[in-house]
Structures are given as structure tokens and as C-alpha cells.
N, C-alpha and C positions, 0 to 999 in steps of 0.2 A: 407469455409475456417475456420481453427481453429488456435488459438494461439499456441505457442510452449509448449512442455513438458519441465520441469525443472528437472535436475538431480544434486544432491549433492552426490559426491562420496568420502567418507572417509575424510570429511572436518574437520580440526582441527584448532584452533585459540588460541593463548596465548597473553595476554595483561599484561605487567608489572609482568610477572612471574605467573600470574593467568591463569589457564586453563578455557577458556570461552566456547569453543566447543571441543568435544573429539570424533573424528572419526564418524562424523555425515554422515550417508548415507540415502537418501530417494529420491523418485521420485514423482513429481507432474505431473499427466497426462494432456495431452493437452486438452484445452477447458473445464477444470473443476474448481470448487471452492474448494480450499484446505486451511484449517486453521492450523496455528501454535498455540499451546496452551502450557502453562507452567507457572511456577512461575516467578515473577520479578527477573531479574538477571540470568535467566536460559539460555540465549543465543539467544532468538528469534530475537531480533532486530539486533544482531551481525550477525546472519545467513543471514538476509536480506541484510545487508551492504556488506557481502561477495558477494552475488549475484550481487549487484550493482557495484562491483569492488572497494569498499571503504575501504576494510580491507585486509591486507596481511594474507595469510593463507596457510596451507598445504592441499593437496588433490585437487580435481577437481570439478569445477562447469561448467555445460554446458547447453545450450538450444538445444533442438531437434525439428526441424521444422523451417519454415520460420517466422522470425520476420519482418513483412512487414511495421511496423510503430514504432515510438518511444514508449518505454514502459511508462506507467503511474505509478507514485509513490506518495502516500500520506503518509508523515512522521508523527511521533508523533507531536502533536501541538507544534510549536516552541515558545520559550520564547523570542520574539522579543522586542526590545526597542520600547515602544509605541510612542516615540518622533521621530522615523525615518520617514522622510517625503516621504513615498512611498505609492502611492494609490493602490487600488486593481488592477486597469488597469496596473499600472506600474509593479506590481508583476507578473501578468499574462504574460506581455510582456517579462519580464526578464527570467522567468522560461520556457517559451514555445517556444522561437525563437532561431535561430542559428546565426543571424547576431548581430552586436554590439547593445546593448540596447539603446545607445544614439541616434541611428537612428530611434528609435520607432518601433512599430509593423507594419508589412505590412497590406495592406487592407484585404487580406484573413485571416491573423492571427487575426486581430481585430474582424472580423465577427465570426470566430470560437470561440474566447474567449467570445464574447458576448453571443453566443448560449450556451456555457458551463455554464456561470454564470446564465443564465436564467434557465437552467435545474436544477441547485442547489439552486434556489430561491434567487439568489443574483444579479439579473438583475439591480436593482436600486442602487447598491453599488459601481459601478466601479470607481467613482470619489472620494470616501471616503478613508481617510488614513487607510491602513491595520491595523495599530496598534491601531486604535480607535474602532475596531470591538470587539464584545464579542467573547469568546472562541468558541462558537458554530458557529458564523458567519465566523470566521477565518478558522475553519475546513471545512466549506462549500466551501470557496474560494480555499483551498488546493485541495479539491476534484475536483473542476472545472478545475484547471490547470492540474490535472492528466488525464482528459478525453479530453483535447484539445492540440494537435490533438487526435483523437480517437485511443486508444492503442489496441494492440493484447495481451499484457501482462500487468496486473495491479497488483501492489504491495501495500497493505494497512497495515499500522502500527497503529492499534487501531483507525480507523477513526471515530467511534461513541463515543469515550471517551469524556465526558464533554459536549455533545450536548443534546438537548431536544428530546422528543419523536417524534416530527414531523421531526426533522433532522435525527433521526435513521431510520424512515420509508422511508425518501427520499434516504438515502444511500442504504438501502436494495432494493428499487425499481430500482435504477441505477445499482446496482450489478446484479440484476436479468436480466435487459435488456442486459447488456454486456455479461453475461453468455449465454443468448439466442443467441447472435451473434457468440459465439464460443471463446470469450476471455478467456484466462487462468488467473485465479485470485488467488494470494497468500495473505492470510489475517491473520495477527496476531490479535488474538481475545481472550478476557477474558470472554466473555459472552457465557457460555456453552449452554444456551437455544437457543441462536442465532446460535451457531455452529450446534446444532442438527437439527434446522429447515432448514438451508441454505446450509451447506457444503456437498459435496460428500465424502470427505475424510479429515483426520485430523492426525497431528503428535503431540504427547506430547513430549516436549523437556525440559530437564534440564541438560545442558552441553552435554548430549548425548541423543540419541533417546530412549525413554522409551516405546512408542507405535506408530505404524503407521498403519492405516487401515481405514475402513469405519467409518464415523462420528457417525452412530447410535450405535457404540460399545463404545463410549467414557465413558459411565457410568461405564463400567467395570474398568476404569482406574482413576476414581475420586480420589481414595486414593493416587495415585502417585503424583498428583499435589497439594495436600494439605500440 
């Protein structure tokens, strides 16, 4: 089994009179790792939010193939109030379950969340306040919630930004495992060396598509994103 293909067909988005996306068309093949690359403010995160149904837009976005489990999403590291009394386990329960959070996580969900935290090196942090964690630790928790339950589509918005080398290696290992299972992965990434090593395909975007093709051709387009 493989995750779905993702199709963006002539997608445009305006915010406050500013053209954020301009007739963006691209296809992410099923079961592949595809990176979105481009300058800050170029529309990468907005395109992901369109896919998540969070932005009004023109054009069409569709998934082709069976999406048999909830998708996983790792957003950019949130600027949460460090005084909010929410533990790591609370956050995992809130983001990962469908019943009211005040009922707590089900036994199965608790087991799945514990396993995901262990896979991201955060097994001992469940009772700690999320806001007390370092940036790298919080990013690991967000990665854990994205893989619990196991997704067939994983969306990553700069998951290795601000984390140490060990954290980067952990993210890359997890991504490799998921890719081996056939999961479709869409990754916003500024690390071009990482893109060359890991991705099958890449899109350079700055309001519109400037390049879409194999990742090993990205060097031809470096001048576009500078």
C-alpha cells in the first residue's frame, strides 16, 4: 500500500490584496518524498495550509488514492506561552484523538502516543509541561504527535529548524522508515544538501512554480531562490 498522490491544479491565493500564490500547479507522486523550496514569504507554508483546508483559495487541490489513516502534520515550531499548564501527554491527547479532550486519551491512544514519544527520544518527557521544553524537544514532540496514529500522508514544515544534529538524524531516520512503508511525504525544507540526499523530487516556489522536477537537478535552479 502507498500513500496518496497530491495534485495542486491552478491554485491561487490572495491575502489582504497581496498575491501569495499565483496559479500553482504541481503533482506529488504517491509514496514519494517531495520537498518545497523557496524564499521566506514565497508561499510554501500557505500552499500547505491550502492542502490542509485552512486557506480559502481558487483552483483545485485533491488527493488521488486511498487515505486510510489520518494525515500527519508537523507545523513550524509554535510560539506557545510557556506558562500554559499543558503537559506533553496532554498535548498528544489533544492533537491526536477525536473525542473530547477532557475525557482523556483512550488506552489504545495512550499506548500509541507513548510509542511515538519513545521513537522521537521523548519517552521520559510525557509528564513535563510542553512550554518548559527546549525548542528542539518541542519539535520532537510535534513529530511524535504527527506519527501517532501512523499516517499515510505526512506534511512537514521545516521540522529540523532549530534542533541539534542528533535531532536532525532522528527526523531523517523516521522519514526514511515512513518512506519505506510507502508514506507520501511533503516537506518544506531550506536545507538544500538535505533535499539532494533525501528527496525524490522538488518544487521551487516563489508565489508561482519556478521549477518542478527531480531533486538532483536543484543546483540548476539555485540562482532562482537567492
